[in-house]
ZAMARGU-4260 file (C-alpha; in steps of 0.2 Angstrom, whole numbers, plus 5000, padded with zeros to 4 digits):
<rodrens>
0) 4964/4790/5017 | 4980/4798/5023 | 4981/4809/5038 | 4991/4824/5037 | 5000/4832/5052
5) 5002/4851/5047 | 5012/4866/5050 | 5008/4884/5045 | 5017/4882/5029 | 5010/4865/5024
10) 5010/4846/5028 | 5026/4840/5036 | 5021/4822/5041 | 5008/4810/5034 | 5003/4793/5038
15) 5009/4780/5026 | 5005/4762/5022 | 5016/4750/5032 | 5016/4732/5026 | 5022/4726/5043
20) 5007/4735/5052 | 4994/4723/5059 | 4976/4727/5065 | 4973/4727/5083 | 4961/4715/5091
25) 4948/4718/5105 | 4946/4729/5114 | 4954/4742/5102 | 4943/4751/5090 | 4940/4742/5074
30) 4952/4748/5061 | 4966/4753/5073 | 4983/4746/5068 | 5000/4744/5076 | 5012/4753/5072
35) 5005/4769/5065 | 5018/4774/5052 | 5022/4792/5048 | 5033/4799/5035 | 5038/4816/5028
40) 5025/4823/5016 | 5030/4824/4998 | 5025/4842/4997 | 5042/4850/4997 | 5048/4842/5013
45) 5064/4835/5005 | 5072/4852/5008 | 5067/4853/5027 | 5080/4850/5040 | 5079/4840/5057
50) 5076/4857/5065 | 5060/4859/5055 | 5053/4842/5060 | 5058/4845/5078 | 5048/4861/5077
55) 5033/4852/5069 | 5033/4839/5083 | 5034/4853/5096 | 5019/4862/5088 | 5009/4846/5087
60) 5012/4842/5105 | 5008/4860/5110 | 4991/4859/5101 | 4983/4846/5112 | 4997/4833/5113
65) 4992/4826/5097 | 5006/4813/5095 | 5004/4808/5113 | 4985/4804/5109 | 4990/4794/5094
70) 5002/4784/5105 | 4988/4781/5117 | 4977/4774/5103 | 4989/4764/5093 | 5002/4760/5106
75) 5017/4763/5094 | 5022/4776/5081 | 5035/4773/5067 | 5044/4788/5060 | 5052/4784/5043
80) 5062/4795/5031 | 5067/4809/5043 | 5084/4816/5043 | 5090/4807/5059 | 5108/4801/5056
85) 5116/4799/5074 | 5113/4799/5092 | 5113/4818/5094 | 5100/4819/5081 | 5090/4806/5089
90) 5091/4814/5106 | 5085/4831/5099 | 5070/4823/5090 | 5065/4812/5105 | 5066/4827/5117
95) 5054/4837/5105 | 5040/4827/5112 | 5041/4836/5129 | 5042/4821/5140 | 5052/4821/5156
100) 5068/4810/5154 | 5067/4794/5164 | 5079/4790/5178 | 5082/4771/5179 | 5084/4765/5197
105) 5091/4747/5198 | 5095/4745/5180 | 5099/4727/5175 | 5108/4731/5158 | 5123/4741/5154
110) 5118/4757/5145 | 5132/4769/5142 | 5127/4787/5138 | 5129/4791/5119 | 5120/4808/5119
115) 5108/4817/5131 | 5096/4803/5137 | 5102/4791/5123 | 5110/4774/5126 | 5112/4757/5117
120) 5095/4748/5117 | 5104/4732/5122 | 5122/4726/5122 | 5117/4707/5123 | 5125/4695/5110
125) 5116/4694/5093 | 5111/4676/5096 | 5100/4681/5111 | 5081/4682/5108 | 5074/4696/5119
130) 5055/4691/5120 | 5042/4704/5120 | 5040/4714/5136 | 5035/4731/5143 | 5051/4741/5149
135) 5056/4738/5167 | 5041/4728/5173 | 5052/4720/5186 | 5054/4736/5196 | 5042/4749/5203
140) 5048/4764/5193 | 5046/4761/5174 | 5046/4773/5160 | 5030/4779/5151 | 5038/4781/5134
145) 5051/4771/5124 | 5060/4778/5109 | 5071/4767/5098 | 5082/4773/5084 | 5088/4761/5071
150) 5105/4768/5067 | 5111/4753/5057 | 5100/4739/5051 | 5106/4721/5049 | 5104/4712/5032
155) 5096/4697/5041 | 5085/4696/5056 | 5086/4708/5071 | 5068/4714/5070 | 5059/4722/5084
160) 5043/4715/5090 | 5028/4726/5092 | 5012/4721/5101 | 4998/4727/5112 | 4998/4723/5130
165) 4979/4728/5131 | 4975/4715/5118 | 4986/4703/5127 | 4976/4705/5143 | 4960/4703/5133
170) 4966/4687/5125 | 4972/4680/5142 | 4955/4685/5150 | 4946/4675/5137 | 4958/4660/5136
175) 4965/4659/5154 | 4953/4668/5166 | 4959/4659/5181 | 4977/4665/5177 | 4971/4683/5176
180) 4961/4682/5192 | 4976/4676/5201 | 4987/4689/5194 | 4974/4702/5199 | 4973/4695/5217
185) 4991/4691/5220 | 5001/4702/5209 | 5019/4697/5206 | 5034/4694/5217 | 5049/4701/5207
190) 5066/4695/5214 | 5082/4702/5206 | 5100/4698/5209 | 5113/4712/5208 | 5131/4707/5209
195) 5147/4716/5210 | 5152/4710/5193 | 5141/4709/5178 | 5132/4692/5177 | 5130/4691/5158
200) 5136/4700/5142 | 5127/4717/5142 | 5122/4716/5160 | 5124/4729/5174 | 5135/4729/5189
205) 5128/4732/5207 | 5137/4749/5206 | 5128/4754/5189 | 5112/4749/5197 | 5112/4758/5213
210) 5129/4765/5216 | 5127/4783/5208 | 5133/4791/5225 | 5147/4779/5228 | 5165/4786/5226
215) 5181/4777/5226 | 5188/4774/5243 | 5171/4771/5252 | 5172/4757/5264 | 5159/4742/5264
220) 5147/4750/5277 | 5147/4767/5267 | 5144/4758/5250 | 5130/4748/5258 | 5122/4763/5266
225) 5122/4772/5249 | 5115/4757/5240 | 5101/4755/5252 | 5097/4773/5251 | 5095/4771/5232
230) 5084/4756/5234 | 5073/4766/5247 | 5069/4779/5233 | 5057/4767/5226 | 5045/4772/5240
235) 5037/4755/5241 | 5039/4753/5260 | 5037/4735/5265 | 5033/4730/5247 | 5052/4732/5243
240) 5065/4722/5253 | 5083/4717/5251 | 5095/4705/5257 | 5114/4706/5256 | 5124/4691/5249
245) 5138/4683/5258 | 5156/4689/5255 | 5151/4706/5248 | 5145/4698/5232 | 5129/4708/5229
250) 5111/4710/5235 | 5095/4702/5231 | 5080/4715/5229 | 5062/4709/5230 | 5047/4719/5225
255) 5029/4715/5226 | 5020/4723/5211 | 5004/4723/5201 | 5005/4714/5184 | 4988/4722/5178
260) 4987/4741/5176 | 4974/4753/5169 | 4978/4764/5154 | 4976/4782/5158 | 4960/4790/5150
265) 4952/4774/5143 | 4953/4764/5159 | 4956/4748/5149 | 4966/4735/5158 | 4984/4731/5152
270) 4995/4717/5156 | 5011/4726/5161 | 5024/4712/5162 | 5040/4704/5156 | 5034/4686/5161
275) 5037/4680/5143 | 5054/4687/5143 | 5059/4680/5160 | 5051/4663/5156 | 5060/4661/5140
280) 5077/4669/5145 | 5083/4664/5162 | 5094/4677/5169 | 5095/4688/5185 | 5076/4690/5187
285) 5064/4678/5195 | 5045/4682/5195 | 5032/4672/5205 | 5015/4675/5211 | 5014/4689/5224
290) 5012/4676/5238 | 5028/4668/5233 | 5021/4653/5224 | 5027/4648/5207 | 5016/4653/5192
295) 5011/4637/5183 | 5021/4633/5167 | 5005/4630/5157 | 5000/4648/5159 | 5017/4655/5155
300) 5017/4645/5139 | 5000/4651/5134 | 5006/4669/5138 | 5021/4667/5126 | 5010/4659/5112
305) 4998/4673/5113 | 5012/4686/5113 | 5019/4678/5097 | 5002/4677/5089 | 4997/4696/5091
310) 5014/4704/5088 | 5021/4711/5072 | 5040/4711/5068 | 5047/4727/5063 | 5061/4726/5050
315) 5072/4741/5052 | 5078/4753/5039 | 5092/4765/5043 | 5085/4780/5052 | 5069/4773/5058
320) 5062/4778/5075 | 5049/4768/5085 | 5040/4777/5099 | 5031/4765/5112 | 5018/4770/5125
325) 5026/4758/5137 | 5011/4754/5147 | 5001/4748/5133 | 5014/4741/5120 | 5028/4728/5121
330) 5044/4727/5112 | 5059/4715/5111 | 5073/4709/5099 | 5075/4695/5087 | 5093/4687/5084
335) 5102/4692/5068 | 5115/4685/5056 | 5132/4692/5052 | 5142/4702/5065 | 5137/4710/5081
340) 5140/4727/5075 | 5128/4724/5060 | 5113/4730/5070 | 5114/4746/5080 | 5098/4752/5089
345) 5098/4766/5102 | 5085/4769/5116 | 5079/4785/5125 | 5067/4783/5139 | 5055/4796/5146
350) 5042/4797/5160 | 5023/4799/5157 | 5013/4812/5164 | 5002/4800/5174 | 5007/4782/5177
355) 4991/4771/5175 | 4984/4765/5191 | 4983/4747/5197 | 4970/4735/5193 | 4963/4730/5209
360) 4961/4736/5227 | 4976/4727/5236 | 4986/4739/5247 | 5002/4734/5238 | 4995/4738/5221
</rodrens>
């Protein structure tokens, strides 16, 4: 049965069958699928403008945060067939949900601004596989919601994975309970290298990561003071530290973080992580157990295998918008054929009202 999302003058959005949806496993309620696909109703909405859909989203959110609640249940929403044609349209639609735009501290990728709170999703080469992950799991301050807009879909490949990190936790709890116990007890040690120059195509520079207050002409001491002040904004005390590299090459920032969080409301544990990404794609981030010991490769390989088993690959159509609840759903990027510019996906990041609490009682969590 279709579910209608109504305005006073009739249905505006209805759920639709999405071939690429998959049923979610335990502990999700039986019959829950990911993503929940929404499209314009056929009842005269062909004549509605983007402003009409923006007004409908605002109304739905004002009436009990309906779309936010759907996100908390399904993890990801797909909007298809809306009149979204460019970065400005996407920005207007994303802001209609009423979330607070997310400020990224310590960004590791280059994200030039295309419209208010809109940037390219990734500038990495088309050959690069970006494995499933929650957004910004390597730092203490992560967005609550991720919006992705498919401005141009490639003819071959380039899909975006969608999966539940609640289901991922449950599968690992069943199949690798020792691994989960160690993650809960120790957490993760996340070590990130920031250098003056970008370290890979699409990567950020030290100034992009922490240099928002730096101005041309600042001497070395002033630059370091301003960068350290930005790092201190994480507010993690002794659980965030940094070490300057020789010859003014950059800085290494280390965080001790929980890997297991709780979903707000349901209190279900979720594996909030980028371990599959960092294991399969070695770059500037290293993640260890919180005590500094390596995570056994056998656990990481099983994590990658489960992630691939439970995911669905979303094949883009021009104009699609995916919305993720970042704490319970993971995303990524498949390689594609053709030219680099054959796939254009934009991102907009927002904070949640309440970040899920840590799973465990360690003082660092």
